ROPATI-900639 format. One record per residue (C-alpha): residue in one letter; residue number from 0; x, y, z. Coordinates in steps of 0.2 Angstrom, whole numbers, padded with zeros to 4 digits, always signed. Layout:
<res = a&n = NUM&xx = X&yy = Y&zz = Z>
...
END
This chain:
<res = x&n = 0&xx = +0498&yy = +0421&zz = +0436>
<res = x&n = 1&xx = +0504&yy = +0439&zz = +0444>
<res = x&n = 2&xx = +0490&yy = +0452&zz = +0453>
<res = x&n = 3&xx = +0490&yy = +0466&zz = +0460>
<res = x&n = 4&xx = +0479&yy = +0464&zz = +0477>
<res = x&n = 5&xx = +0487&yy = +0482&zz = +0482>
<res = x&n = 6&xx = +0470&yy = +0485&zz = +0494>
<res = x&n = 7&xx = +0464&yy = +0465&zz = +0494>
<res = x&n = 8&xx = +0464&yy = +0458&zz = +0512>
<res = x&n = 9&xx = +0464&yy = +0438&zz = +0512>
<res = x&n = 10&xx = +0452&yy = +0433&zz = +0519>
<res = x&n = 11&xx = +0452&yy = +0416&zz = +0520>
<res = x&n = 12&xx = +0462&yy = +0401&zz = +0521>
<res = x&n = 13&xx = +0451&yy = +0388&zz = +0506>
<res = x&n = 14&xx = +0454&yy = +0373&zz = +0495>
<res = x&n = 15&xx = +0446&yy = +0376&zz = +0476>
<res = x&n = 16&xx = +0446&yy = +0362&zz = +0464>
<res = x&n = 17&xx = +0457&yy = +0355&zz = +0473>
<res = x&n = 18&xx = +0471&yy = +0367&zz = +0474>
<res = x&n = 19&xx = +0475&yy = +0377&zz = +0493>
<res = x&n = 20&xx = +0478&yy = +0394&zz = +0493>
<res = x&n = 21&xx = +0465&yy = +0412&zz = +0499>
<res = x&n = 22&xx = +0452&yy = +0419&zz = +0494>
<res = x&n = 23&xx = +0454&yy = +0438&zz = +0491>
<res = x&n = 24&xx = +0443&yy = +0456&zz = +0494>
<res = x&n = 25&xx = +0444&yy = +0474&zz = +0488>
<res = x&n = 26&xx = +0446&yy = +0480&zz = +0504>
<res = x&n = 27&xx = +0456&yy = +0496&zz = +0502>
<res = x&n = 28&xx = +0444&yy = +0509&zz = +0508>
<res = x&n = 29&xx = +0440&yy = +0495&zz = +0525>
<res = x&n = 30&xx = +0446&yy = +0499&zz = +0542>
<res = x&n = 31&xx = +0441&yy = +0482&zz = +0553>
<res = x&n = 32&xx = +0435&yy = +0493&zz = +0567>
<res = x&n = 33&xx = +0421&yy = +0479&zz = +0570>
<res = x&n = 34&xx = +0427&yy = +0464&zz = +0585>
<res = x&n = 35&xx = +0430&yy = +0453&zz = +0575>
<res = x&n = 36&xx = +0440&yy = +0451&zz = +0559>
<res = x&n = 37&xx = +0427&yy = +0444&zz = +0551>
<res = x&n = 38&xx = +0413&yy = +0456&zz = +0558>
<res = x&n = 39&xx = +0421&yy = +0468&zz = +0546>
<res = x&n = 40&xx = +0423&yy = +0454&zz = +0532>
<res = x&n = 41&xx = +0403&yy = +0455&zz = +0533>
<res = x&n = 42&xx = +0399&yy = +0469&zz = +0532>
<res = x&n = 43&xx = +0411&yy = +0473&zz = +0520>
<res = x&n = 44&xx = +0399&yy = +0462&zz = +0508>
<res = x&n = 45&xx = +0386&yy = +0474&zz = +0514>
<res = x&n = 46&xx = +0390&yy = +0490&zz = +0515>
<res = x&n = 47&xx = +0386&yy = +0490&zz = +0495>
<res = x&n = 48&xx = +0402&yy = +0494&zz = +0488>
<res = x&n = 49&xx = +0405&yy = +0480&zz = +0474>
<res = x&n = 50&xx = +0418&yy = +0473&zz = +0479>
<res = x&n = 51&xx = +0432&yy = +0462&zz = +0466>
<res = x&n = 52&xx = +0434&yy = +0445&zz = +0475>
<res = x&n = 53&xx = +0446&yy = +0433&zz = +0471>
<res = x&n = 54&xx = +0458&yy = +0415&zz = +0474>
<res = x&n = 55&xx = +0475&yy = +0417&zz = +0471>
<res = x&n = 56&xx = +0490&yy = +0400&zz = +0477>
<res = x&n = 57&xx = +0497&yy = +0403&zz = +0488>
<res = x&n = 58&xx = +0516&yy = +0407&zz = +0480>
<res = x&n = 59&xx = +0506&yy = +0424&zz = +0476>
<res = x&n = 60&xx = +0513&yy = +0430&zz = +0495>
<res = x&n = 61&xx = +0532&yy = +0429&zz = +0488>
<res = x&n = 62&xx = +0526&yy = +0443&zz = +0476>
<res = x&n = 63&xx = +0515&yy = +0452&zz = +0490>
<res = x&n = 64&xx = +0533&yy = +0456&zz = +0503>
<res = x&n = 65&xx = +0540&yy = +0465&zz = +0487>
<res = x&n = 66&xx = +0526&yy = +0475&zz = +0481>
<res = x&n = 67&xx = +0515&yy = +0481&zz = +0500>
<res = x&n = 68&xx = +0521&yy = +0491&zz = +0511>
<res = x&n = 69&xx = +0516&yy = +0481&zz = +0527>
<res = x&n = 70&xx = +0516&yy = +0489&zz = +0546>
<res = x&n = 71&xx = +0526&yy = +0476&zz = +0560>
<res = x&n = 72&xx = +0516&yy = +0469&zz = +0569>
<res = x&n = 73&xx = +0521&yy = +0475&zz = +0590>
<res = x&n = 74&xx = +0509&yy = +0461&zz = +0597>
<res = x&n = 75&xx = +0501&yy = +0448&zz = +0600>
<res = x&n = 76&xx = +0485&yy = +0445&zz = +0610>
<res = x&n = 77&xx = +0485&yy = +0425&zz = +0615>
<res = x&n = 78&xx = +0471&yy = +0416&zz = +0628>
<res = x&n = 79&xx = +0460&yy = +0400&zz = +0636>
<res = x&n = 80&xx = +0445&yy = +0408&zz = +0624>
<res = x&n = 81&xx = +0429&yy = +0420&zz = +0636>
<res = x&n = 82&xx = +0443&yy = +0428&zz = +0645>
<res = x&n = 83&xx = +0442&yy = +0445&zz = +0641>
<res = x&n = 84&xx = +0454&yy = +0443&zz = +0624>
<res = x&n = 85&xx = +0440&yy = +0453&zz = +0613>
<res = x&n = 86&xx = +0443&yy = +0469&zz = +0626>
<res = x&n = 87&xx = +0462&yy = +0468&zz = +0625>
<res = x&n = 88&xx = +0459&yy = +0470&zz = +0607>
<res = x&n = 89&xx = +0447&yy = +0484&zz = +0605>
<res = x&n = 90&xx = +0459&yy = +0493&zz = +0618>
<res = x&n = 91&xx = +0473&yy = +0493&zz = +0606>
<res = x&n = 92&xx = +0458&yy = +0498&zz = +0593>
<res = x&n = 93&xx = +0458&yy = +0512&zz = +0601>
<res = x&n = 94&xx = +0476&yy = +0515&zz = +0597>
<res = x&n = 95&xx = +0479&yy = +0529&zz = +0582>
<res = x&n = 96&xx = +0486&yy = +0523&zz = +0567>
<res = x&n = 97&xx = +0483&yy = +0505&zz = +0574>
<res = x&n = 98&xx = +0478&yy = +0488&zz = +0563>
<res = x&n = 99&xx = +0472&yy = +0474&zz = +0572>
<res = x&n = 100&xx = +0466&yy = +0455&zz = +0569>
<res = x&n = 101&xx = +0458&yy = +0448&zz = +0578>
<res = x&n = 102&xx = +0457&yy = +0427&zz = +0574>
<res = x&n = 103&xx = +0457&yy = +0432&zz = +0555>
<res = x&n = 104&xx = +0454&yy = +0413&zz = +0551>
<res = x&n = 105&xx = +0468&yy = +0415&zz = +0535>
<res = x&n = 106&xx = +0482&yy = +0416&zz = +0548>
<res = x&n = 107&xx = +0474&yy = +0405&zz = +0563>
<res = x&n = 108&xx = +0468&yy = +0391&zz = +0549>
<res = x&n = 109&xx = +0485&yy = +0393&zz = +0544>
<res = x&n = 110&xx = +0491&yy = +0390&zz = +0563>
<res = x&n = 111&xx = +0481&yy = +0374&zz = +0562>
<res = x&n = 112&xx = +0491&yy = +0365&zz = +0548>
<res = x&n = 113&xx = +0507&yy = +0366&zz = +0557>
<res = x&n = 114&xx = +0497&yy = +0353&zz = +0568>
<res = x&n = 115&xx = +0489&yy = +0343&zz = +0551>
<res = x&n = 116&xx = +0501&yy = +0341&zz = +0536>
<res = x&n = 117&xx = +0518&yy = +0335&zz = +0547>
<res = x&n = 118&xx = +0534&yy = +0338&zz = +0539>
<res = x&n = 119&xx = +0546&yy = +0347&zz = +0543>
<res = x&n = 120&xx = +0547&yy = +0353&zz = +0523>
<res = x&n = 121&xx = +0528&yy = +0356&zz = +0526>
<res = x&n = 122&xx = +0532&yy = +0366&zz = +0543>
<res = x&n = 123&xx = +0543&yy = +0380&zz = +0534>
<res = x&n = 124&xx = +0533&yy = +0383&zz = +0521>
<res = x&n = 125&xx = +0519&yy = +0387&zz = +0531>
<res = x&n = 126&xx = +0528&yy = +0396&zz = +0541>
<res = x&n = 127&xx = +0531&yy = +0405&zz = +0524>
<res = x&n = 128&xx = +0514&yy = +0406&zz = +0520>
<res = x&n = 129&xx = +0514&yy = +0413&zz = +0537>
<res = x&n = 130&xx = +0522&yy = +0427&zz = +0536>
<res = x&n = 131&xx = +0519&yy = +0433&zz = +0519>
<res = x&n = 132&xx = +0496&yy = +0432&zz = +0524>
<res = x&n = 133&xx = +0503&yy = +0443&zz = +0540>
<res = x&n = 134&xx = +0511&yy = +0457&zz = +0531>
<res = x&n = 135&xx = +0496&yy = +0455&zz = +0517>
<res = x&n = 136&xx = +0488&yy = +0460&zz = +0532>
<res = x&n = 137&xx = +0495&yy = +0474&zz = +0538>
<res = x&n = 138&xx = +0498&yy = +0480&zz = +0523>
<res = x&n = 139&xx = +0494&yy = +0502&zz = +0526>
<res = x&n = 140&xx = +0479&yy = +0503&zz = +0517>
<res = x&n = 141&xx = +0474&yy = +0519&zz = +0521>
<res = x&n = 142&xx = +0488&yy = +0528&zz = +0523>
<res = x&n = 143&xx = +0492&yy = +0532&zz = +0541>
<res = x&n = 144&xx = +0495&yy = +0515&zz = +0552>
<res = x&n = 145&xx = +0507&yy = +0512&zz = +0565>
<res = x&n = 146&xx = +0503&yy = +0496&zz = +0573>
<res = x&n = 147&xx = +0497&yy = +0480&zz = +0570>
<res = x&n = 148&xx = +0489&yy = +0467&zz = +0582>
<res = x&n = 149&xx = +0487&yy = +0453&zz = +0579>
<res = x&n = 150&xx = +0476&yy = +0444&zz = +0591>
<res = x&n = 151&xx = +0473&yy = +0423&zz = +0587>
<res = x&n = 152&xx = +0462&yy = +0410&zz = +0590>
<res = x&n = 153&xx = +0464&yy = +0402&zz = +0606>
<res = x&n = 154&xx = +0468&yy = +0382&zz = +0602>
<res = x&n = 155&xx = +0481&yy = +0392&zz = +0589>
<res = x&n = 156&xx = +0494&yy = +0400&zz = +0606>
<res = x&n = 157&xx = +0497&yy = +0377&zz = +0605>
<res = x&n = 158&xx = +0510&yy = +0382&zz = +0591>
<res = x&n = 159&xx = +0517&yy = +0398&zz = +0600>
<res = x&n = 160&xx = +0536&yy = +0392&zz = +0600>
<res = x&n = 161&xx = +0531&yy = +0392&zz = +0580>
<res = x&n = 162&xx = +0524&yy = +0410&zz = +0580>
<res = x&n = 163&xx = +0537&yy = +0415&zz = +0589>
<res = x&n = 164&xx = +0553&yy = +0410&zz = +0579>
<res = x&n = 165&xx = +0546&yy = +0418&zz = +0564>
<res = x&n = 166&xx = +0542&yy = +0435&zz = +0576>
<res = x&n = 167&xx = +0558&yy = +0430&zz = +0590>
<res = x&n = 168&xx = +0553&yy = +0450&zz = +0597>
<res = x&n = 169&xx = +0538&yy = +0454&zz = +0599>
<res = x&n = 170&xx = +0529&yy = +0456&zz = +0614>
<res = x&n = 171&xx = +0516&yy = +0444&zz = +0620>
<res = x&n = 172&xx = +0501&yy = +0442&zz = +0631>
<res = x&n = 173&xx = +0489&yy = +0430&zz = +0638>
<res = x&n = 174&xx = +0472&yy = +0429&zz = +0644>
<res = x&n = 175&xx = +0465&yy = +0418&zz = +0653>
<res = x&n = 176&xx = +0451&yy = +0415&zz = +0669>
<res = x&n = 177&xx = +0443&yy = +0406&zz = +0681>
<res = x&n = 178&xx = +0441&yy = +0387&zz = +0671>
<res = x&n = 179&xx = +0424&yy = +0385&zz = +0680>
<res = x&n = 180&xx = +0417&yy = +0400&zz = +0673>
<res = x&n = 181&xx = +0428&yy = +0393&zz = +0654>
<res = x&n = 182&xx = +0420&yy = +0385&zz = +0653>
<res = x&n = 183&xx = +0401&yy = +0388&zz = +0657>
<res = x&n = 184&xx = +0404&yy = +0400&zz = +0643>
<res = x&n = 185&xx = +0405&yy = +0387&zz = +0631>
<res = x&n = 186&xx = +0398&yy = +0376&zz = +0633>
<res = x&n = 187&xx = +0382&yy = +0388&zz = +0634>
<res = x&n = 188&xx = +0387&yy = +0392&zz = +0617>
<res = x&n = 189&xx = +0399&yy = +0384&zz = +0611>
<res = x&n = 190&xx = +0413&yy = +0390&zz = +0600>
<res = x&n = 191&xx = +0417&yy = +0380&zz = +0580>
<res = x&n = 192&xx = +0434&yy = +0376&zz = +0591>
<res = x&n = 193&xx = +0428&yy = +0362&zz = +0604>
<res = x&n = 194&xx = +0415&yy = +0357&zz = +0589>
<res = x&n = 195&xx = +0427&yy = +0356&zz = +0572>
<res = x&n = 196&xx = +0426&yy = +0340&zz = +0561>
<res = x&n = 197&xx = +0443&yy = +0337&zz = +0562>
<res = x&n = 198&xx = +0448&yy = +0333&zz = +0577>
<res = x&n = 199&xx = +0467&yy = +0332&zz = +0577>
<res = x&n = 200&xx = +0471&yy = +0351&zz = +0583>
<res = x&n = 201&xx = +0460&yy = +0349&zz = +0599>
<res = x&n = 202&xx = +0468&yy = +0330&zz = +0598>
<res = x&n = 203&xx = +0488&yy = +0336&zz = +0598>
<res = x&n = 204&xx = +0482&yy = +0347&zz = +0612>
<res = x&n = 205&xx = +0478&yy = +0338&zz = +0625>
<res = x&n = 206&xx = +0490&yy = +0326&zz = +0622>
<res = x&n = 207&xx = +0472&yy = +0312&zz = +0614>
<res = x&n = 208&xx = +0470&yy = +0303&zz = +0599>
<res = x&n = 209&xx = +0455&yy = +0313&zz = +0587>
<res = x&n = 210&xx = +0447&yy = +0295&zz = +0591>
<res = x&n = 211&xx = +0446&yy = +0300&zz = +0610>
<res = x&n = 212&xx = +0443&yy = +0318&zz = +0607>
<res = x&n = 213&xx = +0428&yy = +0315&zz = +0596>
<res = x&n = 214&xx = +0416&yy = +0302&zz = +0614>
<res = x&n = 215&xx = +0424&yy = +0314&zz = +0625>
<res = x&n = 216&xx = +0409&yy = +0328&zz = +0630>
<res = x&n = 217&xx = +0413&yy = +0349&zz = +0629>
<res = x&n = 218&xx = +0416&yy = +0350&zz = +0647>
<res = x&n = 219&xx = +0429&yy = +0337&zz = +0646>
<res = x&n = 220&xx = +0437&yy = +0343&zz = +0632>
<res = x&n = 221&xx = +0434&yy = +0360&zz = +0637>
<res = x&n = 222&xx = +0440&yy = +0359&zz = +0654>
<res = x&n = 223&xx = +0456&yy = +0348&zz = +0646>
<res = x&n = 224&xx = +0461&yy = +0361&zz = +0632>
<res = x&n = 225&xx = +0460&yy = +0375&zz = +0645>
<res = x&n = 226&xx = +0471&yy = +0365&zz = +0655>
<res = x&n = 227&xx = +0482&yy = +0364&zz = +0645>
<res = x&n = 228&xx = +0485&yy = +0382&zz = +0640>
<res = x&n = 229&xx = +0488&yy = +0385&zz = +0654>
<res = x&n = 230&xx = +0498&yy = +0373&zz = +0657>
<res = x&n = 231&xx = +0507&yy = +0382&zz = +0643>
<res = x&n = 232&xx = +0508&yy = +0395&zz = +0645>
<res = x&n = 233&xx = +0515&yy = +0396&zz = +0661>
<res = x&n = 234&xx = +0528&yy = +0386&zz = +0657>
<res = x&n = 235&xx = +0535&yy = +0398&zz = +0642>
<res = x&n = 236&xx = +0532&yy = +0413&zz = +0654>
<res = x&n = 237&xx = +0546&yy = +0423&zz = +0652>
<res = x&n = 238&xx = +0551&yy = +0444&zz = +0650>
<res = x&n = 239&xx = +0546&yy = +0445&zz = +0634>
<res = x&n = 240&xx = +0524&yy = +0440&zz = +0639>
<res = x&n = 241&xx = +0514&yy = +0445&zz = +0650>
<res = x&n = 242&xx = +0499&yy = +0435&zz = +0658>
<res = x&n = 243&xx = +0482&yy = +0443&zz = +0667>
<res = x&n = 244&xx = +0466&yy = +0434&zz = +0672>
<res = x&n = 245&xx = +0451&yy = +0441&zz = +0667>
<res = x&n = 246&xx = +0446&yy = +0449&zz = +0683>
<res = x&n = 247&xx = +0460&yy = +0460&zz = +0684>
<res = x&n = 248&xx = +0454&yy = +0470&zz = +0670>
<res = x&n = 249&xx = +0451&yy = +0485&zz = +0670>
<res = x&n = 250&xx = +0458&yy = +0503&zz = +0663>
<res = x&n = 251&xx = +0472&yy = +0506&zz = +0670>
<res = x&n = 252&xx = +0478&yy = +0486&zz = +0665>
<res = x&n = 253&xx = +0469&yy = +0488&zz = +0650>
<res = x&n = 254&xx = +0481&yy = +0507&zz = +0649>
<res = x&n = 255&xx = +0499&yy = +0493&zz = +0657>
<res = x&n = 256&xx = +0495&yy = +0480&zz = +0644>
<res = x&n = 257&xx = +0499&yy = +0493&zz = +0628>
<res = x&n = 258&xx = +0514&yy = +0502&zz = +0638>
<res = x&n = 259&xx = +0518&yy = +0482&zz = +0638>
<res = x&n = 260&xx = +0518&yy = +0483&zz = +0619>
<res = x&n = 261&xx = +0528&yy = +0496&zz = +0618>
<res = x&n = 262&xx = +0512&yy = +0511&zz = +0616>
<res = x&n = 263&xx = +0507&yy = +0524&zz = +0625>
<res = x&n = 264&xx = +0489&yy = +0530&zz = +0624>
<res = x&n = 265&xx = +0484&yy = +0546&zz = +0622>
<res = x&n = 266&xx = +0471&yy = +0554&zz = +0632>
<res = x&n = 267&xx = +0458&yy = +0553&zz = +0620>
<res = x&n = 268&xx = +0464&yy = +0536&zz = +0616>
<res = x&n = 269&xx = +0461&yy = +0529&zz = +0635>
<res = x&n = 270&xx = +0442&yy = +0539&zz = +0635>
<res = x&n = 271&xx = +0439&yy = +0530&zz = +0620>
<res = x&n = 272&xx = +0446&yy = +0515&zz = +0628>
<res = x&n = 273&xx = +0434&yy = +0515&zz = +0643>
<res = x&n = 274&xx = +0420&yy = +0518&zz = +0633>
<res = x&n = 275&xx = +0423&yy = +0501&zz = +0626>
<res = x&n = 276&xx = +0423&yy = +0495&zz = +0643>
<res = x&n = 277&xx = +0406&yy = +0498&zz = +0647>
<res = x&n = 278&xx = +0397&yy = +0489&zz = +0634>
<res = x&n = 279&xx = +0400&yy = +0469&zz = +0629>
<res = x&n = 280&xx = +0416&yy = +0470&zz = +0618>
<res = x&n = 281&xx = +0411&yy = +0455&zz = +0605>
<res = x&n = 282&xx = +0394&yy = +0466&zz = +0604>
<res = x&n = 283&xx = +0395&yy = +0472&zz = +0583>
<res = x&n = 284&xx = +0382&yy = +0486&zz = +0588>
<res = x&n = 285&xx = +0390&yy = +0492&zz = +0603>
<res = x&n = 286&xx = +0378&yy = +0497&zz = +0615>
<res = x&n = 287&xx = +0375&yy = +0480&zz = +0623>
<res = x&n = 288&xx = +0380&yy = +0485&zz = +0641>
<res = x&n = 289&xx = +0393&yy = +0474&zz = +0648>
<res = x&n = 290&xx = +0387&yy = +0466&zz = +0666>
<res = x&n = 291&xx = +0398&yy = +0456&zz = +0676>
<res = x&n = 292&xx = +0394&yy = +0438&zz = +0673>
<res = x&n = 293&xx = +0409&yy = +0426&zz = +0685>
<res = x&n = 294&xx = +0395&yy = +0425&zz = +0697>
<res = x&n = 295&xx = +0380&yy = +0420&zz = +0688>
<res = x&n = 296&xx = +0391&yy = +0406&zz = +0679>
<res = x&n = 297&xx = +0398&yy = +0400&zz = +0696>
<res = x&n = 298&xx = +0379&yy = +0398&zz = +0698>
<res = x&n = 299&xx = +0379&yy = +0391&zz = +0684>
<res = x&n = 300&xx = +0391&yy = +0378&zz = +0683>
<res = x&n = 301&xx = +0384&yy = +0361&zz = +0685>
<res = x&n = 302&xx = +0392&yy = +0344&zz = +0692>
<res = x&n = 303&xx = +0399&yy = +0339&zz = +0678>
<res = x&n = 304&xx = +0410&yy = +0356&zz = +0677>
<res = x&n = 305&xx = +0417&yy = +0354&zz = +0692>
<res = x&n = 306&xx = +0421&yy = +0338&zz = +0693>
<res = x&n = 307&xx = +0428&yy = +0341&zz = +0674>
<res = x&n = 308&xx = +0441&yy = +0361&zz = +0681>
<res = x&n = 309&xx = +0445&yy = +0350&zz = +0695>
<res = x&n = 310&xx = +0454&yy = +0333&zz = +0686>
<res = x&n = 311&xx = +0462&yy = +0345&zz = +0670>
<res = x&n = 312&xx = +0456&yy = +0361&zz = +0673>
<res = x&n = 313&xx = +0462&yy = +0369&zz = +0691>
<res = x&n = 314&xx = +0479&yy = +0365&zz = +0697>
<res = x&n = 315&xx = +0486&yy = +0371&zz = +0679>
<res = x&n = 316&xx = +0476&yy = +0387&zz = +0684>
<res = x&n = 317&xx = +0481&yy = +0388&zz = +0701>
<res = x&n = 318&xx = +0499&yy = +0389&zz = +0694>
<res = x&n = 319&xx = +0499&yy = +0402&zz = +0681>
<res = x&n = 320&xx = +0490&yy = +0413&zz = +0692>
<res = x&n = 321&xx = +0502&yy = +0410&zz = +0703>
<res = x&n = 322&xx = +0518&yy = +0413&zz = +0692>
<res = x&n = 323&xx = +0507&yy = +0428&zz = +0687>
<res = x&n = 324&xx = +0509&yy = +0434&zz = +0706>
<res = x&n = 325&xx = +0529&yy = +0430&zz = +0704>
<res = x&n = 326&xx = +0529&yy = +0438&zz = +0689>
<res = x&n = 327&xx = +0520&yy = +0454&zz = +0694>
<res = x&n = 328&xx = +0529&yy = +0455&zz = +0712>
END
């Protein structure tokens, strides 16, 4: 059945009564100002506004692509987890007229289907659905939208080729960080992607079986995952992509990254980015001061973290750094 979903956003990809599809919420007045898409959804649910919610199957996307006016993607943000990608997304959000989709469930769950639901026909369908979901999420709801930036979950980078097949000309950035610091951050505050009950996505990324993944320590699984992502980023580096190490992030570098996306921030937007850089990027309140933690994470690293980093991540990181320096020279 056709639904008029102007102003509605697909907030999740779900299965209802055995039917895969999308869960939508009326968000015509929601600016997506929070660091993550899910934060914006939670805020919208709690703001006192009575909002409609509805489930549809995926085929509704085909109609919406014809009826909804939407912004085409301006830039893609990929990353290896806990490495400054949220800061980059917040910088994009400071640009007036920007829509920033930061790890929206409907996008990353569809991308995961490329791995979990194999087959050429399914791949073609999921590509169509992914394009439709991005179109729906990028619709002009507030009237002044000009740019659409998408920050993907770290595991989605493994499907880079399929994403770029849909949007071949969109510039992309890959952010990464010293592997020891990344592993320490993920082990001390474990993200959902590292403990997902469905091990097929991580198994595909690291080239192991789901059964083997289930037996790995968090340290090994994280080290192998980020090492694989580093290697992939190095192999894909080209003029349409930009490599950014966490340790070089600064206001000039964030501005350069926006320029790479074809956006020149105004002076007041740069001031907003500078203020945002002084607070913890993931905090919804925007009041928690940023504290540099690289040295602390190095000191917290256990022998197992260092052993796993040496075995699986340090060499891919070194080669990726070499590629970045060569590209920037």
